C-alpha positions as CSV (number, residue, x, y, z in Angstrom):
1,M,-17.3,-0.9,29.3
2,F,-15.0,0.3,31.9
3,W,-12.4,1.1,29.2
4,L,-14.7,3.8,27.6
5,L,-14.9,6.0,30.8
6,A,-10.9,5.6,31.7
7,P,-9.4,8.5,31.0
8,A,-7.0,8.3,27.7
9,P,-3.2,8.6,28.3
10,Q,-2.3,12.3,28.1
11,D,0.0,11.9,24.6
12,A,-2.8,10.0,23.0
13,A,-5.0,13.2,23.2
14,P,-5.0,15.5,20.0
15,P,-3.3,19.2,20.6
16,L,-6.0,21.6,21.7
17,N,-5.2,23.9,18.4
18,R,-3.1,22.4,15.7
19,L,-4.3,25.1,13.2
20,P,-1.6,27.6,13.7
21,A,1.2,24.9,13.0
22,V,-0.5,23.5,9.9
23,R,-0.9,26.8,8.5
24,A,2.6,27.6,9.2
25,D,3.5,24.5,7.3
26,F,1.3,25.4,4.0
27,M,2.9,29.0,4.1
28,N,6.3,27.1,4.3
29,C,5.5,25.0,1.1
30,L,5.0,28.5,-0.7
31,R,8.2,30.2,0.7
32,D,10.7,29.9,-2.1
33,L,7.8,30.9,-4.7
34,A,7.7,34.7,-6.0
35,P,5.3,36.6,-4.0
36,E,3.3,37.7,-6.9
37,H,2.5,34.1,-7.7
38,A,1.5,32.9,-4.6
39,A,-0.1,36.0,-3.0
40,G,-3.8,34.9,-3.3
41,L,-3.0,31.6,-2.2
42,S,-1.2,32.6,0.6
43,D,-4.2,35.1,1.9
44,R,-6.4,32.1,1.6
45,I,-4.0,29.9,3.7
46,D,-4.2,32.6,6.3
47,R,-7.7,32.9,6.2
48,A,-8.5,29.3,6.5
49,R,-10.6,29.0,10.0
50,S,-10.4,25.0,10.1
51,L,-8.2,22.1,9.3
52,R,-10.9,20.9,6.6
53,D,-10.4,24.7,4.9
54,L,-6.6,23.9,4.6
55,W,-7.4,20.2,3.4
56,H,-9.4,21.9,0.3
57,L,-6.2,24.1,-0.3
58,R,-3.8,21.3,-0.9
59,P,-4.5,21.2,-4.4
60,E,-3.6,24.6,-5.2
61,V,-0.2,24.4,-3.0
62,F,0.5,21.0,-5.2
63,N,-0.5,23.1,-8.8
64,F,1.4,26.1,-7.8
65,V,4.7,24.3,-6.6
66,A,4.4,22.1,-9.8
67,L,4.3,24.8,-12.0
68,H,7.4,26.8,-10.4
69,H,9.6,23.6,-9.6
70,S,8.2,20.5,-10.7
71,Q,5.9,17.8,-10.0
72,T,8.3,15.7,-7.8
73,E,8.9,18.4,-5.7
74,A,5.1,19.3,-5.5
75,E,4.5,15.6,-4.4
76,A,7.2,16.1,-1.6
77,R,5.7,19.0,-0.4
78,L,2.1,17.2,-0.5
79,T,3.5,14.6,1.5
80,R,4.6,16.7,4.1
81,L,1.1,18.2,4.5
82,N,-1.0,15.0,4.3
83,R,0.5,14.3,7.5
84,H,-1.3,16.6,9.4
85,F,-4.6,15.0,8.4
86,P,-6.2,11.4,9.4
87,T,-6.1,8.8,6.3
88,R,-8.8,6.4,5.9
89,A,-8.5,2.7,6.1
90,P,-8.9,0.8,2.6
91,R,-12.0,-0.9,2.7
92,S,-11.7,-4.8,2.6
93,G,-13.0,-7.1,0.2
94,F,-15.6,-8.4,2.7
95,A,-17.2,-4.9,3.7
96,P,-20.6,-3.8,1.7
97,L,-20.3,-1.0,-0.8
């Protein structure tokens, strides 16, 4: 029970506000696309108010990059974006559905 009340190490605490850095990474994924193609998406990235909002913009980033470059490049950029979001552990075969 005492471990619940013990303070966490400083480096284990999440940053106070990661949104600006994550938003910058999203914008960086669109950096080499023509502004007329990515303007709407860039505006929505700029207006995102949470990491959840950005999470939902990932497929559009992928589509824009895939259309203007390649699917391989889109996958690489999406992989870089995914590092900002938690992943869920796969279900074991023993867990109830």
